[in-house]
C-alpha positions in Angstrom: 17.1 -26.0 29.8 20.4 -24.2 30.8 23.3 -23.8 28.6 26.6 -25.5 29.4 28.0 -22.3 31.2 25.0 -22.3 33.5 23.3 -19.2 32.0 19.7 -19.4 30.7 19.5 -19.1 26.8 18.8 -15.6 25.6 15.3 -15.2 24.0 15.4 -14.1 20.4 15.5 -10.3 19.9 12.1 -9.1 18.6 11.9 -7.3 15.3 12.1 -3.5 15.6 10.5 -1.1 13.2 10.5 2.7 13.3 8.9 5.1 10.8 11.5 7.7 10.1 9.4 9.7 7.7 6.6 9.5 5.2 5.5 11.6 2.3 3.5 11.9 -0.9 5.8 11.2 -3.8 3.3 11.7 -6.5 -0.4 12.6 -6.5 -3.0 13.1 -9.2 -6.7 13.8 -8.8 -8.9 14.3 -11.8 -12.5 15.4 -11.3 -13.7 14.0 -14.7 -17.4 14.5 -13.8 -16.9 18.3 -13.4 -14.9 18.5 -16.6 -17.5 16.7 -18.7 -20.6 18.0 -16.8 -21.6 14.4 -15.8 -24.5 14.3 -13.4 -24.8 11.2 -11.2 -27.2 10.6 -8.4 -26.4 6.9 -8.0 -23.8 5.2 -5.8 -20.6 5.1 -7.9 -18.7 1.9 -8.8 -15.2 2.4 -7.2 -12.2 0.2 -8.2 -9.1 0.3 -6.0 -5.8 -1.1 -7.3 -2.8 -1.4 -5.0 0.9 -1.9 -5.9 3.7 -2.3 -3.4 7.4 -1.7 -3.7 10.4 -1.5 -1.4 14.0 -0.4 -1.8 17.0 -0.5 0.4 18.4 3.0 1.3 22.1 3.8 1.6 21.9 4.0 5.4 22.1 0.7 7.2 18.8 -1.0 8.0 16.7 1.7 6.3 14.2 1.1 3.5 11.7 3.0 1.4 8.4 1.3 1.2 6.1 2.6 -1.6 2.3 2.1 -1.7 0.8 3.0 -5.1 -3.0 3.5 -5.2 -5.1 3.9 -8.3 -8.7 4.6 -7.5 -11.2 4.9 -10.3 -14.8 5.9 -9.8 -17.4 5.3 -12.5 -21.2 5.6 -12.8 -23.1 2.3 -12.6 -25.0 3.1 -15.8 -25.3 0.8 -18.8 -22.3 2.6 -20.3 -20.2 3.6 -17.3 -18.9 7.2 -17.3 -15.8 8.1 -15.3 -16.4 10.3 -12.3 -12.9 10.7 -10.8 -9.5 9.2 -10.8 -6.9 9.3 -8.0 -3.3 8.1 -8.5 -1.2 8.3 -5.3 2.4 7.1 -4.5 3.0 7.3 -0.8 6.4 6.5 0.7 7.4 5.5 4.2 11.0 5.5 5.3 11.5 2.7 7.8 14.3 1.6 10.1 14.0 -2.2 10.4 16.2 -4.2 12.7 16.3 -7.8 14.0 14.5 -9.3 11.0 16.1 -12.3 9.4 17.1 -11.7 5.8 14.8 -14.4 4.5 11.9 -12.7 6.2 12.8 -9.1 5.3 10.9 -9.0 2.0 7.5 -10.1 3.4 8.1 -7.9 6.4 8.6 -4.8 4.2 5.7 -5.7 1.9 3.2 -6.5 4.6 4.0 -4.9 7.9 5.3 -1.6 6.6 2.3 -0.9 4.3 0.0 -1.8 7.2 1.6 1.0 9.3 1.2 3.5 6.4 -2.5 2.6 5.6 -4.2 4.9 8.1 -2.4 7.9 6.6 -3.3 6.8 3.1 -6.9 6.5 4.1 -6.9 10.0 5.5 -5.3 11.5 2.3 -7.8 9.7 0.0 -10.7 10.9 2.2 -9.4 14.5 2.2 -8.8 14.5 -1.6 -12.2 13.3 -2.5 -13.9 15.7 -0.1 -11.8 18.6 -1.3 -12.6 17.5 -4.9 -16.3 18.0 -4.4 -17.4 14.5 -3.6 -18.4 12.7 -0.3 -15.2 11.6 1.5 -14.1 8.2 0.3 -13.2 6.0 3.3 -11.1 3.1 2.1 -11.9 -0.2 3.6 -9.0 -2.0 5.5 -6.6 -3.7 3.1 -5.3 -7.2 3.7 -1.6 -6.7 2.8 -0.9 -10.3 3.4 -3.4 -11.3 0.7 -2.0 -8.6 -1.6 1.5 -10.0 -1.1 0.5 -13.6 -1.7 -1.4 -12.6 -4.9 1.6 -10.8 -6.2 3.8 -13.8 -5.5 1.3 -16.1 -7.3 1.1 -13.6 -10.2 4.9 -13.6 -10.5 5.2 -17.4 -10.4 2.5 -17.7 -13.1 4.2 -15.1 -15.4 7.5 -16.9 -14.8 5.9 -20.2 -15.8 4.4 -18.6 -18.9 7.8 -17.0 -19.8 9.6 -20.3 -19.3 7.2 -22.2 -21.5 
């Protein structure tokens, strides 16, 4: 369907994202097994917690996206013993354009962490290997599910606070 002036309608401009930089903001690795002389021959129980955050930067269309990982490894004994603990804050600086304001928050909390994940996986693998353990290869993360769970958790806590 042509517009009144005879020109074809312009297709919407696709979103544009560029990673301007990325860095480790905070990193802690504790080899608890070595400190406490814990011997383990079994496959460890590994728990991964993920938190996401995003902040607008002073420059136009630029955002910091922070992925916080907490990885705890414990023995699978009757009384689990900690093996190691990793806490990692990884930041990506993104230039994001052509994203409607109402879609910006989900875009920053889903698409941007998805772009950072391969780098996070490599860091975790290197840290565990350098710490004296087999490299831990994180499974792919569903950032959409993480985002939805966080929205549900916030809605539930708001209901509880309002009650």
